[in-house]
C-alpha positions in Angstrom: 22.8 -26.6 13.2 23.6 -24.4 10.1 27.3 -25.5 10.4 26.2 -29.1 10.3 24.0 -28.5 7.3 26.8 -26.7 5.4 29.3 -29.4 6.3 26.9 -32.1 5.1 26.1 -30.2 1.9 29.7 -29.8 1.0 30.4 -33.4 1.9 27.7 -34.4 -0.6 28.9 -32.0 -3.3 32.5 -33.1 -3.0 31.7 -36.8 -2.6 32.4 -37.8 -6.2 29.1 -39.7 -6.1 26.9 -38.4 -9.0 23.7 -39.2 -7.2 24.7 -37.4 -4.0 26.0 -34.4 -6.0 22.8 -34.1 -8.0 20.5 -34.6 -5.1 22.2 -32.0 -2.9 22.5 -29.5 -5.8 18.8 -29.8 -6.6 17.9 -29.3 -3.0 19.4 -25.8 -3.1 17.6 -22.6 -4.1 18.9 -20.9 -7.3 21.0 -18.3 -5.5 22.7 -21.1 -3.5 23.2 -23.1 -6.6 25.0 -20.1 -8.2 27.2 -19.7 -5.1 28.1 -23.4 -5.2 29.1 -23.3 -8.9 31.2 -20.2 -8.3 32.9 -21.8 -5.3 33.6 -25.1 -7.1 35.1 -23.1 -10.0 37.3 -21.2 -7.6 38.4 -24.4 -6.0 39.5 -25.7 -9.4 41.3 -22.5 -10.5 42.7 -20.9 -7.4 45.8 -22.0 -5.6 45.9 -23.2 -2.0 43.4 -26.0 -2.2 44.5 -29.6 -1.4 44.9 -31.6 -4.6 42.1 -34.0 -3.5 39.8 -31.1 -3.0 40.6 -29.8 -6.5 39.8 -33.3 -8.0 36.5 -33.5 -6.1 35.5 -30.0 -7.1 36.3 -30.8 -10.8 34.3 -34.0 -10.5 31.3 -32.1 -9.1 31.5 -29.5 -11.9 31.8 -32.3 -14.5 28.8 -34.1 -13.0 26.6 -31.0 -12.8 27.6 -30.1 -16.4 26.7 -33.6 -17.7 23.4 -33.4 -15.9 22.6 -30.1 -17.6 23.0 -27.7 -14.7 
C-alpha cells in the first residue's frame, strides 16, 4: 500500500500538471515536502536520470517556486 502511495505521489509530482503538483505537494507534511524538494533538485543536477525525468523534475521545481513553496 505504501508503494502504491509513493508511486502515485511521484506520478503527480512529475506529471507536469501544475494543479496535480501543487495538490500533492500540499498534501505532504513539512518533512516530506523538504525531502521532495531535495530529491527533485538531485534529479535535475545529478547524472543518470532519463532526460524526460529531468524535464519533469525541473517543471515541478519551477511550478512549486512560482507558487511560493
